[in-house]
C-alpha positions in Angstrom: 0.0 0.0 0.0 1.3 3.5 -0.9 1.9 6.2 1.6 -1.0 8.1 0.0 -3.4 5.2 0.4 -2.5 4.7 4.0 -3.1 8.4 4.7 -6.5 8.1 2.9 -7.5 5.1 5.0 -6.4 6.9 8.2 -8.4 10.1 7.4 -11.5 8.2 6.2 -11.5 6.2 9.5 -12.0 9.4 11.5 -14.7 10.8 9.2 -17.6 11.3 8.8 -18.5 13.5 11.7 -21.9 13.3 13.4 -24.3 15.5 11.4 -24.7 18.2 14.0 -20.9 18.6 14.4 -20.4 18.5 10.7 -23.0 21.2 10.3 -21.4 23.4 12.9 -17.9 23.1 11.6 -19.1 23.6 8.0 -20.9 26.8 9.0 -17.7 28.2 10.5 -15.7 27.2 7.4 -18.2 28.8 5.1 -18.1 32.0 7.2 -14.3 32.1 6.8 -14.7 31.8 3.0 -17.6 34.3 2.8 -15.7 37.0 4.7 -12.6 36.7 2.6 -11.6 39.2 -0.1 -11.2 36.4 -2.6 -14.8 35.4 -2.3 -16.1 38.9 -2.3 -14.2 39.7 -5.5 -15.0 36.5 -7.3 -17.6 36.9 -10.1 -17.5 33.1 -11.1 -17.0 30.6 -8.3 -16.8 26.8 -8.6 -17.9 24.9 -5.6 -18.6 21.2 -5.1 -21.4 19.0 -3.8 -20.0 17.5 -0.6 -19.9 13.8 0.3 -20.7 12.9 3.9 -17.0 13.0 4.9 -16.5 16.5 3.5 -17.5 20.0 4.8 -20.9 21.1 3.4 -20.3 24.3 1.4 -23.8 24.8 0.2 -24.3 27.5 2.8 -22.3 29.7 0.5 -25.4 29.9 -1.7 -26.9 32.4 0.7 -24.0 34.7 -0.2 -23.9 34.0 -3.9 -25.3 37.5 -4.8 -24.5 38.2 -8.5 -21.9 35.5 -8.8 -22.1 32.7 -11.3 -21.8 29.4 -9.3 -20.5 26.4 -11.1 -20.1 22.7 -10.2 -17.8 20.0 -11.6 -19.2 17.1 -13.6 -17.3 13.9 -14.3 -16.9 13.5 -18.0 -14.7 10.5 -18.8 -11.4 11.1 -17.1 -11.9 14.9 -16.7 -14.2 17.3 -14.8 -16.3 19.7 -16.8 -17.6 22.8 -15.2 -21.3 23.9 -15.4 -23.2 26.9 -14.0 -26.4 26.2 -12.0 -29.0 28.5 -10.6 -29.5 26.4 -7.5 -28.0 23.4 -5.8 -31.4 21.7 -6.3 -30.5 21.3 -10.0 -27.8 18.8 -9.1 -28.5 15.1 -9.8 -26.8 11.9 -8.7 -24.1 11.1 -11.2 -21.0 8.8 -11.3 -20.2 7.3 -7.9 -23.3 8.9 -6.5 -21.8 12.4 -6.6 -24.3 15.2 -7.1 -23.5 16.9 -10.4 -25.0 19.4 -12.8 -26.5 18.4 -16.1 -24.0 18.5 -18.9 -25.8 21.3 -20.8 -23.3 22.9 -23.2 -25.1 26.2 -22.9 -24.3 26.2 -19.2 -20.6 25.3 -19.5 -18.1 27.4 -17.6 -14.9 28.1 -19.5 -11.7 27.7 -17.4 -10.7 31.3 -18.1 -14.0 32.5 -16.7 -13.3 31.0 -13.3 -12.1 33.4 -10.5 -12.2 31.0 -7.6 -12.5 27.3 -7.1 -13.2 25.3 -3.9 -11.2 22.1 -3.9 -12.2 19.1 -1.7 -9.4 16.9 -0.4 -8.7 14.0 1.9 -5.8 16.1 3.5 -3.9 19.3 3.0 -0.7 20.8 4.3 -0.1 24.4 5.4 2.1 24.8 2.4 -0.9 24.0 0.0 -0.1 20.3 -0.8 -3.3 18.3 -1.4 -4.2 14.6 -1.2 -7.3 13.8 -3.2 -9.4 10.7 -3.5 -6.9 9.1 -5.9 -8.5 9.5 -9.3 -6.5 12.6 -10.3 -9.7 14.5 -11.5 -9.0 17.7 -9.5 -5.3 17.6 -10.4 -6.2 17.5 -14.1 -8.8 20.3 -13.6 -6.5 22.5 -11.6 -3.8 22.0 -14.1 -6.1 23.3 -16.9 -7.1 26.5 -15.1 -5.3 29.8 -15.6 -2.7 30.6 -12.8 -4.9 33.6 -11.8 -7.7 31.3 -10.5 -7.7 31.3 -6.7 -7.7 27.7 -5.4 -9.1 27.2 -1.9 -8.7 23.7 -0.3 -11.6 22.8 1.9 -11.4 20.4 4.8 -11.7 20.0 8.6 -8.9 20.9 10.9 -8.1 17.3 11.6 -7.3 16.9 7.9 -4.4 19.3 8.0 -1.2 17.3 8.1 2.4 18.5 8.5 3.5 16.7 5.3 2.1 14.8 2.4 3.7 12.7 -0.3 3.7 14.8 -3.5 4.2 13.7 -7.1 4.9 15.8 -10.1 1.3 15.8 -11.3 -0.1 16.9 -7.9 -1.5 20.4 -7.8 -1.3 22.8 -4.8 -3.9 25.3 -3.5 -3.5 28.9 -2.7 -5.6 28.9 0.5 -7.0 26.3 2.9 -10.3 26.9 4.7 -11.3 24.9 7.8 -13.6 25.5 10.7 -10.8 27.5 12.4 -10.5 30.0 9.5 -8.8 30.4 6.2 -5.1 30.7 5.7 -2.8 31.5 2.8 -0.4 28.8 1.8 3.1 29.1 0.3 2.1 27.0 -2.7 4.6 26.7 -5.5 
């Protein structure tokens, strides 16, 4: 078993949190994002539909204002991005993930994205990220312009001092947890 897989197993063993605790921590995490300058300045933000082990970021909809909100959709080995008017438009897709319809008229071009929230199994304070293992977000992040603000989203317990990093792994610019949001020294 790889180091990455042993970390995934360890983190998954401590999650998910009881629903009330997950909700409380998710609310604090969303507050940290909503009060940040990067959220306030973003015209197009890409979020994600959380699984039970992940922070729920749908509270951000209450502060979507005039933003375009996009969600990822699994399309083969890649993630496409699509705008939605409400999280209620999402439907169960591949692996049971809630996704937008693949309507080409609602596609969000990578160069239109200002900010993207990135789920992960674990992050470091330096911005390294460990995902679920499919490489979908690494490919997506690699195809976005460098100007896109990348915010890793996780609970405090998922911040580790170091993670194994390979050449294809992408870093984030900020990490948001229930304790707040901090800037990373991402490469």
